[in-house]
C-alpha positions in Angstrom: -12.8 -3.5 -12.5 -15.9 -4.2 -13.5 -18.3 -1.3 -14.7 -21.8 -0.6 -14.2 -23.7 -1.6 -17.7 -24.8 2.8 -18.0 -22.0 4.5 -20.1 -22.0 7.7 -21.8 -18.2 9.1 -22.8 -20.3 12.5 -22.1 -18.5 13.3 -25.5 -20.2 17.3 -24.8 -19.0 17.2 -21.5 -17.1 20.2 -19.9 -13.6 20.0 -19.2 -13.6 20.4 -15.1 -10.4 19.2 -14.1 -8.4 22.9 -14.9 -8.4 23.6 -11.6 -8.9 22.3 -7.5 -12.0 23.2 -6.1 -11.6 26.2 -3.4 -12.6 23.6 -0.4 -9.0 21.5 -1.4 -7.2 24.1 -1.3 -8.6 26.1 1.3 -7.8 22.7 3.0 -3.9 23.3 2.2 -3.1 26.6 1.3 -0.6 27.7 -1.1 -0.2 27.9 -4.6 -1.1 24.7 -7.4 -0.1 24.4 -10.6 -1.4 21.2 -12.6 2.5 19.1 -13.6 -0.1 17.5 -16.0 -3.2 15.6 -17.5 -3.8 12.0 -18.7 -7.0 9.8 -19.9 -7.5 6.3 -18.1 -9.1 4.3 -20.6 -10.2 0.1 -19.3 -10.2 -2.4 -22.5 -12.7 0.0 -25.0 -14.0 1.9 -22.0 -12.8 5.0 -21.1 -13.6 5.4 -17.5 -11.9 8.7 -16.1 -9.4 11.9 -17.8 -6.9 12.6 -14.6 -5.3 15.2 -13.4 -2.3 15.1 -11.0 -2.0 19.4 -8.8 1.1 20.0 -6.8 2.7 22.6 -4.9 5.9 21.7 -6.0 7.2 19.5 -9.1 7.3 15.8 -8.9 10.3 14.4 -9.7 10.3 11.9 -11.8 13.6 10.0 -11.4 12.8 10.3 -7.2 9.9 9.1 -7.3 10.3 5.7 -6.4 12.1 6.3 -3.8 10.2 8.7 -2.6 7.3 6.4 -3.2 9.7 3.2 -0.9 9.8 6.3 2.2 6.0 7.4 1.9 6.7 10.5 0.0 9.0 11.6 3.4 9.6 15.4 2.6 7.1 15.5 0.1 5.3 18.1 -0.7 1.2 17.9 -0.6 -0.3 17.0 -3.7 -3.5 16.0 -5.2 -4.5 14.0 -7.7 -8.3 14.6 -9.6 -10.0 12.5 -11.5 -12.9 13.1 -13.8 -14.9 10.4 -14.2 -16.9 9.7 -17.8 -18.5 6.0 -16.2 -20.9 5.1 -13.8 -18.1 2.8 -11.0 -19.9 2.0 -7.9 -17.8 3.4 -5.0 -17.3 -0.9 -4.1 -15.7 -1.3 -7.4 -13.4 2.3 -6.8 -12.2 -0.2 -3.4 -11.4 -3.5 -4.1 -9.4 -2.4 -7.8 -7.8 0.4 -5.4 -6.6 -2.2 -2.2 -5.3 -4.9 -4.7 -3.1 -2.8 -7.1 -1.8 -1.3 -3.4 -1.0 -4.6 -2.5 0.7 -5.7 -5.5 2.4 -2.4 -5.9 3.8 -1.6 -2.4 3.6 -4.6 -0.5 0.8 -3.9 1.9 -0.6 -6.7 4.7 -3.3 -8.0 3.7 -5.1 -7.3 6.0 -4.0 -2.9 7.0 -4.8 -3.7 3.0 -8.3 -4.5 3.8 -9.0 -2.1 6.4 -7.9 0.7 4.6 -10.8 -0.6 1.8 -13.3 -0.9 4.2 -12.4 2.9 5.0 -12.3 3.8 1.4 -16.3 2.2 0.5 -17.2 4.4 3.4 -15.8 7.1 2.7 -16.1 7.2 -1.3 -19.7 7.9 -2.9 -19.8 6.3 -6.0 -19.3 7.9 -9.0 -21.5 8.9 -12.5 -20.0 10.9 -15.7 -19.2 14.1 -15.4 -18.0 13.6 -10.9 -14.9 14.3 -9.6 -12.5 12.3 -7.0 -10.4 14.6 -5.6 -6.8 12.5 -3.4 -5.6 16.0 -1.0 -2.5 12.9 -0.8 -0.5 14.8 2.2 3.0 13.1 3.3 3.1 11.9 6.2 -0.4 12.0 7.9 -2.5 10.0 5.2 -5.3 11.4 2.1 -8.0 14.1 2.1 -11.2 13.1 -0.3 -13.4 15.3 -2.2 -16.4 14.5 -4.1 -16.5 17.1 -6.8 -16.9 19.9 -3.7 -17.8 18.8 -0.6 -15.0 17.1 1.8 -16.4 13.7 2.4 -14.1 12.0 4.7 -10.0 10.6 5.5 -7.9 8.0 5.6 -5.3 9.1 8.0 -2.1 7.0 7.4 1.1 7.4 6.2 1.3 3.7 3.8 -1.4 5.3 2.7 -0.5 8.0 1.7 2.3 6.2 0.0 0.2 2.8 -1.1 -2.9 4.7 -2.5 -0.5 7.3 -5.0 1.4 4.1 -6.4 -1.2 2.8 -8.1 -0.7 5.9 -10.4 2.5 6.6 -9.7 4.5 4.2 -9.2 6.7 2.6 -12.3 5.5 -0.7 -12.5 2.1 1.2 -12.6 -0.8 -0.6 -14.7 -1.3 2.4 -16.7 3.2 3.7 -17.5 1.3 5.8 -20.0 -0.6 7.9 -17.9 2.1 7.4 -14.9 4.4 9.9 -17.4 1.2 12.3 -19.0 1.0 13.4 -14.7 4.8 13.4 -14.0 4.8 15.7 -17.8 7.1 12.9 -19.6 5.3 13.3 -22.7 3.7 16.2 -25.2 0.2 14.9 -25.0 -3.0 12.8 -23.3 -1.7 9.6 -23.5 -4.8 7.3 -23.5 -4.1 3.8 -21.8 -5.4 0.7 -20.9 -5.8 -2.1 -19.3 
C-alpha cells in the first residue's frame, strides 16, 4: 500500500483507542469491551493501531466458519483504527478491495462496487485520525471518522469480506489478527 510522503509516527500521540466514541455506542447499544489490539506496520512504517471491540468474545476457533457464512449469528463488533500515517481514502479502498478478493472469493465486479462505496464514504486520514467500522452481521458495516458517522455499506457479504482483512486466518497480518483476538500477551508489530 503506497503511503503519502508526509509521515510522523507521533510518539507523543495520546492513546485514543481505549473506548468507542459515543455515536458508535448510540448506534449499537450494549456493553462493549476490548478483545485485543495491535499495531499494523507496512514495511518499516507504523500505519495504525487497531483495537477490536466486542459485545461478546469472538472465538478464534469458529471464526473462519463464521466468516464463510457472513458472520451468521455473531453479535456486532467494532474495529477502531488509530492512524499513525497519512493515507488517502482511495488507498484504503483499493487495498481493501484487493484483500477482499484474495481472502473471500468476492466477484471482482461486486468488489469494485464496494471499493467505489468505500471511496465515497471514507475520508483521507491523517496522523491521529480514527476510522471505526461497526460490523453488524447480516446487515453491513457502518463507518465513523473520529466521532462522526460518515456512511454505511449495507451488504451482509461485504461485512464478512471486509472483516476478513483483519480476522481471517489467511490474513497478511497474522500477528495483528492474534493480537486483536487476544491470542498474544503483548502488542505485536506486524508487517506486509
